[in-house]
N, C-alpha and C positions, 0 to 999 in steps of 0.2 A: 915622662912624655905624658901619661894618662889623666893628669891633671891640666894640661895644656891647655885642653879646648875648653873644659868647664871654665877656668879661670880667665881666659880671654873674653869667653862669652858675658862675663861677669864685668870684667875691668874696662874694656876697650869703649863703652859707650858714656864712659865717664868724663873724659876730656872734653866731650861735646856738651854734656850736660852742665859742667862744672862754668865754662865759658858764661853762660846765661844766669850764674847765680853771682848777685852783688852784697848778700846781706849774711850775718853772722848765723841767722836763722838757717835750720837745717829740715829737709825733707827726705831726704835718700840716704840711707845708712848701709853700707856695706862692708863687710869683713872675710876676709880670706886668712885662715887660720889652718896651720900645721901641728901634731901633735904627736909624741912619742911615747908609749906606756910600755916599761920595763916589763911587765908582764904580759906574756905572750909574745913579747915583742913586738906589739902593734902600732902600726902606723896608721894616720888617717888624715886626709883633708877635709875643711868643710867651707864651702863658702856659701854665703848668706847674704840677703839682700831684703831689706824692709823698705817700703814707701808709704808717708804718710800723705794724706790730702790737706793737712793744714800744716804749716811751717810750725818747728819744735825751737824753743830758745833755750840755750844753756843756763845752768844756774851760776856761771862766773867761771867754771872749768870747762874744757872741751870737748866731755865726754859723758856730762851729766846734763841730763834735760828734765828733771824733776822725776817724783816718785811715780806718777800713775800715767798711765797712758788715758788721755780723754779724747783723741782724735782717731776717725777711722783711718784703715791702715791695711795693705797687702805683704805677705812676705812670702819669698821663697827660698830655699836651701838645695844645696846639691852636697853628699857625704860620699866619700869615696875612702876605703879602709882596704886592709888585706884580703878582708874575706867578701864584701860585697859594696855594691853601690847603688844609691837611691836620689830621686828627688822628693822634696817636700814642699807643701803650700799649706797657708794660714791665713785667716784675715778676720779683720772686726770693723763692723760697720755700726753707725752712730745714727739716729733718729731721735732727733731733739734727746732727750735724756735716756732712753733706752739705747740697747746695742743687742746684737748678735755678734756670736764669734766660732769659726769653724777651723778645722785642722785635719791635714793630711798627712801624715808622718812620711809613708812611701806610697806613691802614686801607682807602684808596680804591684802593691799588695792590697788585696781585699781584705776587708773587716778589720780595717787598722784606721780608725778615723773618730773623730770627737765634735760635736756641736753643742752649742749653750745660748744662753741668753742673759741680759742682765741689766741694771738699772746704778746709774750714777748720778748721786745726789749731792748737790752745792759742789761740785768740782773737788771733794774731798773724799766720800766716801762711795767705794766701788764695790758691787755686789753680784753675783753672778752664781749659776747653776750650769753645769755641763756634764752632759753624758759620754762615756767613753766607751767607743765600740770595739772590742778586741777579738780576733777569731781566736776558736777554742780557748775562751775563757769567759768570765762574767764581764757583765757590760756594768760597769759602778757609775753611779753620779756623783760628782765632784762638787762642793759648796765652797766658793772662794768670798772673802771678804778684806779688803783693801782698804786701808785710811791713812790718809795724808794729813799732818798737822803742819801747816807754813808757819814759822816760828817769826820769819821777815822775810825781805826780798829775796836772801839767798839761802837762808837756812831753813831745814824741815827735818821732822820724825816720822817715819813712814813705817807702819805695822801692816803685814798680812798674816790669815790665818787660812789656811787651805786644807780641805779634810774629805774623806769619803763620807758615803753619807751615813753608813753603818759605824764609823768611827774607828775602823779598823786600822787606818790609817791617817795622818795629821801630820802637818808640817806649821810652824810659826816663824816667820821671820822681820827682821827690822832692818832699817836704814835710816843712821843719823848723819846728816851733812851741815857742816859749819864754815862760813868764812873766818878765817883768821887776820891777824894783822899782817902789814908787809905783803899783801897780795897772794899768802898761803892759803890752803883749804885743809879740811879734815873731814874725813868720812871713814863710819864705821859700819859694818856690816855683819849680822849674827842671825844664825836661825838653829830650829833644833827640830828634829823629825822623829816621828817613833810609829811603830805598829805591829800587830799581833805575830806577824811572821818574820819581823826584822828588826835589827838591833837598831836603838835610839842613837841618834847622831847629832851632834851639837857642834857646830862650826861659828868661826869668826874670823874677820880680815878687816885689820885697820889700815887705812891708807892715808899719807901725808902727801900734798900738791905743794911742792917747794914754789911752786908759780905754774903759769898756763903752759909750761913747756916739758916739766918732768915731775915724775910721780912715783912713788913705793909703797909698797904694802906687804905687811908680815902679818901671819895668825895662823890659826890650827883648825884643821879638818877631822872632827874627833880627836885623834892624839897625834894627826900625823902634821907635820911642818909643810906649811904653803908660803910662798913668796910671788910679788908680783912686781912688775916693773914697766913705767909708760913714758914713752919719749914722743912729745908731740910736735910735728915739722912745722904746723899751723893749724888754725881751727878747723882744716879739712883732713888733713891724713894724721895718722900716728900708728906706733907700733906699742906692740903690748906683748911681755913674755912674762911667761909662769912655770912654775916650778911646786909639784908638791911629793914629799916623799911616803913611805908607807911600807909595811911588812911585804906587800905583794910587790913592790918596785917603785922606781920614781917615775913620775911623769912630768915631762917637758913640753910645753906649747910655745908657739911664736905666731901672731897676729897681724895682720897688717889690716887697720881701717881706714874708709874713706867716707866723710859725710858731705853730703852735699844740700 
């Protein structure tokens, strides 16, 4: 019952908004996700919503809209776990090729936010610097570089490097997306993270889209198996199920997505 009010708040306006949409381009992205972690028997519900101020065109499958965010947007989220619940807000605003971004992870907690700015070059290279302000902790700067190599109309290779200014922590990630014969698609996501006070972690997920309605994925997160499946009712609604196992216990999540 505790999830009912925020869930309705997010989903009730969707039918009215959908009636005004007559194109495959999307601007409003909504997700309701429930997860259960065997470690600590933790249940969580996350509701998230993002609105772009320009239409976003998919790459051929109904949940991929290219590698880089190049349009202004606002986002809101609500998280409810067995231990806590909170709202978060974030946004990114472009002026010509310059942009600013801001994030508040928990509106009810002071000293936990981030603000930054950056530059977008030729719609292919996105550079930014962000200062994270944390309560009772250091306030590091993070540098991010994202590059998208558009191979053809549908295929692309994207790479992101995200690192703390003192190089204590860094992550490099990549995504390869390709259209295959017969209406199928393939995507490969990989990442590696490292830090002075944390173990290095390598992860990858290979996903195969049989068509626009069904996709499956498999990979490893460090040494932990992860599985993924998506079923698309249409270009507007789809379900996603995810499973991961580890020494600390299994993680299972189910998400309902609505894009308008």
